C-alpha positions as a printed NumPy array, in Angstrom:
array([[  9.314, -17.099,  -1.478],
       [  8.108, -13.66 ,  -0.444],
       [  9.016, -10.646,  -2.582],
       [ 11.868,  -8.553,  -1.239],
       [ 11.21 ,  -5.047,   0.047],
       [ 12.671,  -2.242,  -2.012],
       [ 14.684,   0.093,   0.214],
       [ 16.584,   3.242,  -0.782],
       [ 19.012,   3.788,   2.114],
       [ 19.559,   7.368,   3.244],
       [ 22.156,   6.214,   5.786],
       [ 24.285,   3.088,   6.096],
       [ 26.022,   2.109,   9.348],
       [ 29.346,   0.305,   9.232],
       [ 30.609,  -1.956,  12.001],
       [ 33.341,  -4.548,  12.269],
       [ 33.369,  -7.503,  14.639],
       [ 36.277,  -9.811,  15.299],
       [ 36.441, -12.907,  17.471],
       [ 32.709, -13.644,  17.477],
       [ 30.783, -13.587,  20.75 ],
       [ 34.034, -13.301,  22.713],
       [ 35.709, -10.627,  20.674],
       [ 35.517,  -6.972,  19.792],
       [ 33.168,  -4.734,  17.808],
       [ 33.883,  -1.248,  16.491],
       [ 31.902,   1.466,  14.763],
       [ 34.594,   3.691,  13.278],
       [ 32.411,   6.729,  12.538],
       [ 31.384,   7.09 ,  16.198],
       [ 34.42 ,   5.722,  17.98 ],
       [ 32.284,   3.016,  19.608],
       [ 34.566,   0.157,  20.641],
       [ 32.981,  -2.721,  22.539],
       [ 34.301,  -5.812,  24.228],
       [ 32.015,  -8.709,  23.382],
       [ 31.364, -11.568,  25.783],
       [ 29.019, -14.51 ,  25.826],
       [ 26.456, -14.144,  28.646],
       [ 26.736, -16.524,  31.62 ],
       [ 23.379, -18.143,  30.694],
       [ 25.088, -19.331,  27.507],
       [ 28.295, -20.487,  29.206],
       [ 30.323, -17.271,  29.005],
       [ 31.753, -14.91 ,  31.585],
       [ 29.449, -11.998,  30.682],
       [ 32.271,  -9.448,  31.009],
       [ 31.281,  -7.48 ,  27.958],
       [ 28.352,  -6.81 ,  25.663],
       [ 26.533,  -9.282,  23.45 ],
       [ 24.606,  -9.034,  20.18 ],
       [ 21.227,  -9.439,  21.896],
       [ 21.887,  -6.416,  24.127],
       [ 22.856,  -4.34 ,  21.104],
       [ 19.768,  -5.494,  19.178],
       [ 17.545,  -4.633,  22.168],
       [ 19.013,  -1.126,  22.482],
       [ 18.747,  -0.494,  18.747],
       [ 15.186,  -1.779,  18.479],
       [ 13.992,   0.252,  21.495],
       [ 15.503,   3.505,  20.214],
       [ 14.354,   3.   ,  16.629],
       [ 10.831,   2.052,  17.724],
       [ 10.503,   5.276,  19.731],
       [ 11.581,   7.227,  16.659],
       [  9.017,   5.365,  14.546],
       [  6.218,   6.16 ,  16.989],
       [  7.253,   9.818,  17.022],
       [  7.29 ,   9.877,  13.22 ],
       [  3.901,   8.143,  13.062],
       [  2.291,  11.006,  14.984],
       [  3.609,  13.499,  12.432],
       [  2.009,  11.484,   9.627],
       [ -1.347,  10.779,  11.28 ],
       [ -2.683,  13.918,  12.942],
       [ -5.436,  11.898,  14.679],
       [ -2.787,  10.371,  16.966],
       [ -1.797,  12.055,  20.231],
       [  1.726,  13.418,  20.445],
       [  4.33 ,  11.094,  21.91 ],
       [  5.372,  12.46 ,  25.317],
       [  8.977,  13.599,  25.776],
       [  9.432,  11.053,  28.572],
       [  8.419,   8.039,  26.464],
       [ 10.458,   4.922,  27.124],
       [ 10.675,   1.451,  25.647],
       [ 12.176,  -1.451,  27.555],
       [ 13.232,  -4.133,  25.094],
       [ 14.019,  -7.718,  25.987],
       [ 15.687,  -9.89 ,  23.371],
       [ 15.881, -13.595,  24.105],
       [ 17.981, -16.168,  22.282],
       [ 17.581, -19.909,  22.324],
       [ 17.362, -23.072,  20.281],
       [ 14.574, -23.392,  17.71 ],
       [ 12.484, -26.55 ,  17.37 ],
       [ 13.406, -26.47 ,  13.655],
       [ 17.135, -26.398,  14.456],
       [ 19.576, -23.58 ,  14.915],
       [ 18.86 , -20.605,  17.153],
       [ 16.175, -17.954,  17.169],
       [ 15.242, -14.731,  18.892],
       [ 12.234, -13.436,  20.793],
       [ 11.46 ,  -9.782,  21.448],
       [  9.289,  -8.23 ,  24.163],
       [  8.729,  -4.466,  24.074],
       [  7.259,  -2.584,  27.034],
       [  6.13 ,   0.906,  26.048],
       [  5.601,   3.66 ,  28.619],
       [  3.875,   6.876,  27.51 ],
       [  3.124,   8.89 ,  30.651],
       [  0.005,  11.022,  30.281],
       [ -1.361,   9.08 ,  27.287],
       [ -4.325,   6.774,  27.908],
       [ -3.789,   3.088,  27.199],
       [ -6.019,   2.892,  24.114],
       [ -4.314,   5.858,  22.459],
       [ -0.874,   4.545,  23.431],
       [ -1.793,   1.247,  21.761],
       [ -2.819,   3.085,  18.567],
       [  0.535,   4.906,  18.546],
       [  2.425,   1.673,  19.256],
       [  0.648,  -0.081,  16.366],
       [  1.382,   2.833,  14.023],
       [  5.032,   2.711,  15.092],
       [  5.276,  -0.99 ,  14.229],
       [  4.037,  -0.241,  10.697],
       [  6.921,   2.238,  10.248],
       [  9.817,   0.869,  12.329],
       [ 12.482,  -0.872,  10.215],
       [ 13.212,  -3.314,  13.065],
       [  9.511,  -4.252,  13.211],
       [  9.398,  -4.619,   9.448],
       [ 12.539,  -6.78 ,   9.446],
       [ 11.321,  -9.069,  12.218],
       [  7.672,  -9.412,  11.166],
       [  6.976, -13.041,  10.342],
       [ 10.459, -14.092,  11.501],
       [ 10.58 , -13.33 ,  15.231],
       [  7.82 , -13.341,  17.821],
       [  7.535,  -9.714,  18.962],
       [  5.161,  -8.835,  21.785],
       [  4.278,  -5.271,  22.737],
       [  2.898,  -4.251,  26.12 ],
       [  1.647,  -0.799,  27.001],
       [  2.783,  -0.01 ,  30.554]])
C-alpha cells in the first residue's frame, strides 16, 4: 500500500447529488444546479450532464491553473499565453479487472509557444495539478500539445 499524501486544504467544495446518474446535483455556494442524465452511449437519454463531463471540465480548468502557477515557480519556463486552452476528454468503460474505469486525454493549445517549450510547461503543470496527482497511477492520462 502506497503512503497517503498529506494535504492541508485551503478550500473545500461541497456538492450534493441525488438520484445517481439520472438525478440532480447542486453546489449551494455557487447556485449551480444541474440535471444529471446518463449519456446515450451508456443507455440513457443524454438530456442532462454526467459526471465524466464535469470531471473533464474541472480537470481542464485546474490543469491550466497549474501550468500558469508552474511558470511563476520556474522562471526558466515561458509565460503561459492568455489564450491557452485545454480540451479534455474523459472516457468511461468496463475494466478488464472488473468494475468501471476512466481514461483521460488532454489536448493543450498554447498559441505562440513552440512545441518543446509547451511540452516543458505541460509537464511542469502535471507535477502541480491536483487532478494529475490524484489520477497518476490510477487512470491513463495522455497529453498532446496542439
